[in-house]
Wavefront OBJ file of the C-alpha trace (Angstrom):
o trace
v -0.009 -0.028 0.025
v 1.290 3.515 -0.803
v 1.593 5.876 2.085
v 0.426 8.574 -0.193
v -3.003 6.812 -0.495
v -3.382 6.721 3.274
v -2.564 10.433 3.395
v -5.075 11.037 0.627
v -7.838 9.274 2.563
v -6.945 11.319 5.642
v -6.867 14.589 3.610
v -10.220 13.939 1.875
v -11.939 12.655 5.039
v -10.486 15.384 7.160
v -8.110 15.025 10.073
v -10.191 13.529 12.924
v -7.209 12.620 15.011
v -8.259 15.007 17.761
v -11.678 13.390 18.091
v -10.519 9.796 17.992
v -7.118 10.087 19.578
v -6.828 7.425 22.396
v -10.229 6.072 21.603
v -10.413 2.238 21.368
v -11.740 1.143 18.034
v -12.471 -2.588 17.443
v -12.317 -3.748 13.906
v -13.467 -7.274 13.170
v -12.045 -8.724 10.036
v -9.280 -6.216 10.448
v -6.652 -8.254 8.566
v -8.877 -8.523 5.489
v -8.907 -6.382 2.356
v -10.957 -3.419 3.585
v -10.313 -4.003 7.289
v -6.598 -3.615 6.968
v -6.831 -0.300 5.111
v -9.140 0.988 7.814
v -6.703 -0.130 10.538
v -3.899 1.685 8.891
v -5.787 4.917 8.458
v -7.025 4.954 12.031
v -3.600 4.051 13.482
v -2.129 7.004 11.582
v -4.776 9.224 13.170
v -3.687 8.119 16.628
v -6.758 5.949 17.552
v -6.053 2.781 19.545
v -6.972 0.062 17.156
v -7.867 -3.522 18.109
v -7.818 -5.714 15.071
v -9.703 -8.991 15.432
v -9.366 -11.669 12.718
v -9.260 -15.443 12.542
v -7.104 -15.262 9.402
v -9.277 -17.717 7.419
v -9.477 -15.210 4.599
v -7.568 -12.244 6.047
v -3.797 -12.181 6.021
v -1.369 -11.246 8.750
v 0.839 -9.734 6.053
v -1.878 -7.101 5.403
v -1.215 -5.664 8.929
v 2.449 -6.564 9.339
v 3.530 -2.918 9.151
v 1.245 -2.187 12.132
v 2.261 -4.888 14.561
v 5.006 -2.834 16.204
v 2.893 0.224 16.651
v 2.030 1.161 20.203
v -1.575 2.009 19.272
v -2.289 -1.248 17.452
v -3.139 -4.664 18.840
v -3.864 -7.789 16.845
v -6.000 -10.619 18.297
v -6.397 -13.836 16.338
v -9.983 -14.817 17.207
v -13.157 -16.101 15.441
v -15.889 -13.443 16.184
v -18.515 -16.116 16.169
v -17.156 -17.069 19.576
v -17.626 -14.757 22.618
v -14.819 -12.458 23.513
v -14.633 -9.890 26.302
v -12.575 -6.692 26.729
v -11.428 -5.119 29.930
v -10.617 -1.816 28.301
v -13.546 0.496 27.155
v -14.486 0.113 23.456
v -15.615 3.367 21.824
v -16.385 2.174 18.222
v -16.999 -1.322 16.824
v -16.661 -1.838 13.082
v -17.850 -5.246 11.945
v -16.295 -6.240 8.648
v -15.666 -9.971 9.330
v -17.042 -12.191 6.611
v -15.903 -14.111 3.514
v -17.179 -12.213 0.510
v -16.030 -13.843 -2.724
v -18.809 -15.545 -4.749
v -16.513 -18.471 -5.262
v -16.549 -19.143 -1.495
v -20.339 -19.337 -1.233
v -20.441 -22.978 -2.268
v -17.383 -24.016 -0.266
v -17.910 -22.144 2.961
v -21.629 -21.334 3.296
v -21.946 -22.180 6.989
v -18.933 -20.090 7.919
v -20.369 -17.201 5.978
v -23.777 -17.572 7.632
v -22.089 -17.678 11.085
v -20.000 -14.529 10.538
v -23.132 -12.492 9.713
v -25.482 -13.947 12.312
v -23.536 -15.329 15.314
v -20.645 -13.000 14.589
v -22.686 -9.862 14.435
v -24.594 -10.943 17.565
v -21.229 -11.099 19.446
v -20.072 -7.842 17.965
v -23.297 -6.051 18.894
v -23.051 -7.399 22.383
v -19.655 -5.857 22.725
v -21.056 -2.535 21.491
v -24.022 -2.784 23.861
v -21.844 -3.468 26.876
v -19.491 -0.629 26.167
v -22.194 1.759 24.813
v -20.066 1.956 21.638
v -20.894 3.267 18.160
v -21.505 0.363 15.707
v -20.795 0.139 11.963
v -21.968 -2.897 10.008
v -20.541 -3.500 6.537
v -23.399 -5.028 4.577
v -23.526 -5.553 0.859
v -25.348 -4.704 -2.371
v -26.117 -8.427 -2.458
v -28.979 -7.858 -0.018
v -30.879 -6.492 -2.988
v -30.611 -9.848 -4.765
v -31.256 -9.857 -8.481
v -32.383 -6.245 -8.433
v -34.950 -5.043 -10.877
v -34.044 -1.465 -10.088
v -30.664 -0.256 -11.526
v -29.146 1.806 -10.114
v -30.397 0.543 -6.839
v -31.415 2.964 -4.131
v -31.411 2.272 -0.366
v -35.215 2.195 -0.456
v -35.371 -0.830 -2.824
v -36.588 -3.849 -0.879
v -34.741 -6.503 -2.918
v -35.506 -9.547 -5.140
v -33.801 -12.471 -3.369
v -33.926 -16.276 -3.382
v -33.611 -17.449 0.310
v -32.512 -20.976 -0.809
v -30.426 -20.087 -3.877
v -26.667 -20.859 -4.299
v -25.831 -17.269 -3.047
v -28.330 -17.272 -0.165
v -25.635 -17.968 2.436
v -24.279 -14.448 1.772
v -27.409 -12.576 0.655
v -29.685 -13.797 3.452
v -26.931 -13.716 6.128
v -26.287 -10.054 5.349
v -30.026 -9.297 5.440
v -30.254 -11.006 8.827
v -27.251 -9.064 9.972
v -29.001 -5.813 9.081
v -32.050 -7.002 11.050
v -29.805 -7.651 14.079
v -28.354 -4.194 13.860
v -31.799 -2.522 13.599
v -33.076 -4.676 16.504
v -30.240 -3.498 18.777
v -31.021 0.118 17.712
v -34.669 -0.322 18.539
v -34.410 -2.297 21.799
v -31.033 -1.015 23.213
v -30.836 2.413 21.522
v -27.479 1.568 20.040
v -25.822 4.189 17.848
v -25.643 2.259 14.588
v -24.768 2.752 10.873
v -25.067 0.332 7.971
v -22.929 0.518 4.800
v -24.106 -1.488 1.779
v -20.857 -2.014 -0.116
v -20.754 -2.408 -3.881
v -17.757 -3.783 -5.924
v -14.526 -2.544 -4.512
v -11.038 -3.252 -5.773
v -7.477 -2.323 -4.978
v -4.291 -3.481 -3.320
v -4.604 -6.423 -0.855
v -7.600 -7.796 -2.702
v -7.135 -11.529 -3.269
v -6.564 -12.739 -6.814
v -6.116 -16.506 -6.270
v -5.942 -17.719 -9.813
v -9.056 -18.462 -11.968
v -11.485 -18.183 -9.063
v -10.159 -14.910 -7.595
v -12.046 -11.545 -7.586
v -12.335 -10.219 -11.155
v -10.100 -7.126 -11.118
v -7.058 -8.595 -9.338
v -7.588 -11.872 -11.159
v -7.426 -10.172 -14.594
v -4.402 -8.217 -13.544
v -2.469 -11.170 -12.251
v -3.308 -13.209 -15.326
v -2.330 -10.437 -17.756
v 0.975 -9.745 -16.064
v 1.812 -13.434 -16.052
v 0.765 -13.889 -19.788
v -1.971 -16.275 -18.784
v -5.439 -16.397 -20.371
v -7.955 -13.943 -18.847
v -10.775 -16.011 -17.607
v -14.230 -14.545 -18.360
v -17.252 -16.274 -16.984
v -20.261 -16.132 -19.377
v -20.123 -13.955 -22.465
v -18.664 -10.939 -20.655
v -21.609 -8.697 -21.519
v -22.664 -8.464 -17.865
v -22.009 -4.997 -16.444
v -20.405 -4.019 -13.105
v -19.292 -0.827 -11.444
v -16.050 -0.716 -9.472
v -15.030 1.558 -6.572
v -11.398 2.019 -5.757
v -10.467 1.026 -2.242
v -9.481 4.521 -1.108
v -12.893 5.866 -2.056
v -14.618 2.985 -0.271
v -12.588 3.422 2.913
v -13.212 7.177 2.904
v -16.921 6.546 2.611
v -16.985 4.035 5.484
v -15.036 6.381 7.695
v -17.274 9.280 7.016
v -20.278 7.189 7.740
v -18.733 5.859 10.989
v -17.568 9.154 12.397
v -20.120 11.618 11.159
v -22.286 12.701 14.147
v -25.263 13.178 11.847
v -25.196 9.699 10.425
v -26.688 7.798 13.390
v -29.187 5.141 12.159
v -28.293 5.684 8.479
v -28.227 2.976 5.840
v -26.004 3.998 2.909
v -24.930 2.452 -0.471
v -21.215 3.073 -1.142
v -20.003 2.358 -4.670
v -19.478 3.785 -8.106
v -22.124 4.815 -10.665
v -19.868 4.140 -13.666
v -20.645 0.849 -15.341
v -18.423 -1.274 -17.530
v -18.878 -4.767 -19.083
v -16.607 -7.601 -17.929
v -15.457 -7.935 -21.495
v -14.489 -4.216 -21.634
v -12.778 -4.579 -18.203
v -10.736 -7.560 -19.501
v -9.627 -5.725 -22.645
v -8.762 -2.573 -20.621
v -6.586 -4.538 -18.205
v -5.002 -6.516 -21.101
v -4.020 -3.289 -22.836
v -2.708 -1.686 -19.635
v -0.484 -4.736 -18.994
v 0.905 -4.456 -22.480
v 2.004 -0.882 -21.743
v 3.537 -1.931 -18.433
v 5.454 -4.851 -20.011
v 6.174 -2.870 -23.269
v 5.053 -5.790 -25.360
v 3.381 -5.832 -28.794
v -0.328 -6.701 -28.867
v 0.190 -10.146 -30.252
v 2.177 -11.089 -27.243
v -0.618 -10.436 -24.824
v -2.884 -12.832 -22.938
v -5.942 -14.143 -24.758
v -9.529 -14.085 -23.356
v -10.713 -17.501 -22.228
v -14.471 -17.867 -21.744
v -15.945 -20.170 -19.153
v -19.597 -21.150 -18.322
v -21.142 -19.202 -15.508
v -21.065 -21.044 -12.192
v -24.232 -21.025 -10.071
v -22.639 -18.808 -7.493
v -21.441 -16.252 -10.209
v -24.606 -15.827 -12.154
v -24.818 -12.270 -10.949
v -21.076 -11.924 -10.813
v -19.450 -9.953 -7.989
v -21.950 -7.437 -6.652
v -23.282 -4.700 -8.926
v -24.942 -1.407 -8.690
l 1 2 3 4 5 6 7 8 9 10 11 12 13 14 15 16 17 18 19 20 21 22 23 24 25 26 27 28 29 30 31 32 33 34 35 36 37 38 39 40 41 42 43 44 45 46 47 48 49 50 51 52 53 54 55 56 57 58 59 60 61 62 63 64 65 66 67 68 69 70 71 72 73 74 75 76 77 78 79 80 81 82 83 84 85 86 87 88 89 90 91 92 93 94 95 96 97 98 99 100 101 102 103 104 105 106 107 108 109 110 111 112 113 114 115 116 117 118 119 120 121 122 123 124 125 126 127 128 129 130 131 132 133 134 135 136 137 138 139 140 141 142 143 144 145 146 147 148 149 150 151 152 153 154 155 156 157 158 159 160 161 162 163 164 165 166 167 168 169 170 171 172 173 174 175 176 177 178 179 180 181 182 183 184 185 186 187 188 189 190 191 192 193 194 195 196 197 198 199 200 201 202 203 204 205 206 207 208 209 210 211 212 213 214 215 216 217 218 219 220 221 222 223 224 225 226 227 228 229 230 231 232 233 234 235 236 237 238 239 240 241 242 243 244 245 246 247 248 249 250 251 252 253 254 255 256 257 258 259 260 261 262 263 264 265 266 267 268 269 270 271 272 273 274 275 276 277 278 279 280 281 282 283 284 285 286 287 288 289 290 291 292 293 294 295 296 297 298 299 300 301 302 303 304 305 306 307 308 309 310 311 312
């Protein structure tokens, strides 16, 4: 990660170090893609960050630069299991969950647990400490939306027993948990519905990785770019610094209590256009002629990727 990008987030979001200095902020899933970025920004702004992650999808290498910082603590723990803190907790940010469509078939129970048992444990921590609570939900709660672009008022078009239901329905249940704690325990809550996000630290993992880092890795290695379906499906992609900035603004804005907010981009691109764009950019980086580049390789859509990776 570039330090300049961290500085850019802080500059755009505004320096909140005076308001969060010495506050204890718990981030579940803190060693993951988005969680590790948030950890780094908050550590730079002098918050006392507690990063909780079981490392089943997060990576310790994502937070390795923070491990020797006095205001950062890493705890390897599964949030679906109870955990208690002696120090006061001021803010809980619940990001823990597998999110790749290719994991829905392999780890459905773990995904369900992270967004039901896990959020119950995280909300319990917030309730005990009277902490502010942010839940990172997803655009997938809208299901196969018939309203594009999709507003926060749209109620969804979901299949509760479909191949993606472990994620869609778990996130919907998670939102219900959050609202229940707001209603019954008057918890200060915020819900972010995250759309496609990409950037450094996002896993590629070969043919079944997330689409942007997968295409980049394949193009740079002169491997075929794997496209599922015919590539005409459209997606919108938000760069990680914009997503993190949005999450932080939602979390720390005093006027955002109880808000549910979509965070993503409104610029659409087809998967085929994306593949060709990344292919061409890789040629420039490698200074290779066009005929030396990776070819596009088309695969049938898998059941869990019929809608691809979240969309607006």
